[in-house]
Steps between C-alpha positions, in 0.01 A plus 500: 500500500380139466758380751396758758135402458590132530702567817202680646270208427736247652544711812125522546479140618462516879767346722317243707542513876572125504839579350571757767338371823668770710273756335175312562447627855662840468303742720242231578335528839476231765305193392313264728319263271363286784289777652422735214169481318493369142534761229159624388497452126227742393518775760775713646607442858242683717622810680533480876421789739842428645659594165275765342761656267323805351160377610358366173310173527345264246184708462608727213502811721762760580757452773648771718778606262738517796816323393858468614430145620722196458381251238466222584459588866724311743308194615246512216606158378198473268651776285861384501653412166440155353614361166213471251337159497518287182248634252464836675455792264767767490539761227694800372422734792753466786277700734206260459725193517640622832147551637410141413826358637418666832134392503357850467357366175398139462818293491376310193501829307124508442396819671176686560396864485488538879834324549679733263343821631599405855850374411598812305402712798647285777833416336584799280278754680331590174223753543155340482431671165830367360422150626154506341625651172783249458278207598221607265743545210635152569154348503361673190813398307568153638231386746142380534216721630269213597734292716697817589825308461815554297824311442816698572672262259371297207161410363291265719142568383359186661620633837431872465176463305170320549362257239223669307607841628825572314462876469847644568858483384681189615855546382625599845760769559745305281279553195694707249349828388306589814697586815797308360652693210821521300798696639472358850764554767605137548283294264550412134289654228236242415593467135858396574421162655133491606588545868449852627433408864814322621785684670793580270827524691678673213246784500521533877879522467457775241277688740762467774769637270280796411441570870875490557554752221254751649605459866807295590645158432531432872139593584278500192167674554187422301371854528326727250818572305588133464151388403449782249827414326440124513151534351658699215771237451245219496296678236802555276611139544154371412479719189809318370453145630124446472376509138142488630527751783168659599519822699156667528400771745383220730872429553499788747383235746860374491617840615256471789655167594844663499385763752439223754876444525548840661149577630374172648785251548748706708473453876401791720738350757788569257397854411330374182830404339441295180820300538600169344417292808143630496434478128665160453283356778177622342611371159624169640840570348811333642853562377675175410872424535562575132348847532174418321157521665280206595146496631329390820164593646420870530470627858531801727855564627588429865344746747329684215254777589244645263442866421388727783269706275273327245604483136238708319392525137655843456840358597457206263382716210774759553761224506375358171488841333845604617666166419367513146585870460861439603558296182184530285455221246268483200213254513505248221569146391756301307333312215753239394771745600346808338396773746141623469398801716177478700252775578544599867163673534308203635335660803122521490336843489363446849839409643667796330239734644517359851879491505526858381234675707424300812692558824500122526581456132766235558265288706213546257729427206585165660130429542434576132781265396337225708167564325663495154656160562179365656307599188741284296450187715351185341176568691518875560181532705620238748832679538340845517263381771802382698672838452188695600464293817863520609640823358213748489478535881871592503514735201157664535563697821798682344289634215572262213230468236387143554382234263152366577357174381249534215 
């Protein structure tokens, strides 16, 4: 048991591209450093009318929702892949890392509300409500409502916050216990080595082997069957190897992340096939000569096209529910190796009521979760004001019971 945990920790150290220069430019687009504009450090690359994608711009509004477009578009050099600059923030979410590596989010990894809402729509063709819900959850857990910025990686409060106005959460997406939780797909549990954001090639290899077992060794597919089984395997492994495992109901967010492998990452140009070429590109995983997996920058695969129809909240919620139901696991925590069950009835009365009776219960349930986390912010009124301004116009028209400022 100790040896297997030690092997996992050793394998978590990323393989640096310097040691494997052939991988550094894999799938990279044409570069013309003499004529291209300098990278904008605090804003995403502006969208051009020549390359509208799904029509979302940096104004926080909805795009067209019409997908099936190549990302990045041929000739849109501003959104071609680039290696992260020294000091750039990258974190545990491959989908966000890929957006930053392509300039749909700020390439330094310090993003804004409007950047993320637009990027989720334009790249993954997320429905506007999904883009707002995911962005708001990110901000109430890890961002700042005054500067409206958030790190997709580690904590940089002097960049994301304003002196004298530190009112939000500044841990960034890498902060353990918020969006980043134990029993991740390809990241260590935090308590094993204090690093729960770096790519772990051993875990990715385990995921590949699971996909082979549910499809075929020649063409492993990261579909529902593979991800449901792998999530179960990861849970069982963590129960044994992590004496301080924490698995609350909030861990269902990890099941949501798993749905992206078969709902958001597959290319519409390849009949939405979640194959190894596609998934390894988004995870930045490269198979090394010895059969292990190294890491390079996350990116879209060659000639990748996003979804034709928008990814909506019903699809996301159904995916989470069905993944968990395939191999249900008890919520709880290891306390120095002793398992302690946790109460799973953590939904507020309002969220229970809206989820059960409203036609838009899933959407309204997401809104209530945003409010619950905002109320727990260091300065809840500042965060709630931010939520009311950004989210209420989206969730109100569908009939959700809205929070109003006192």
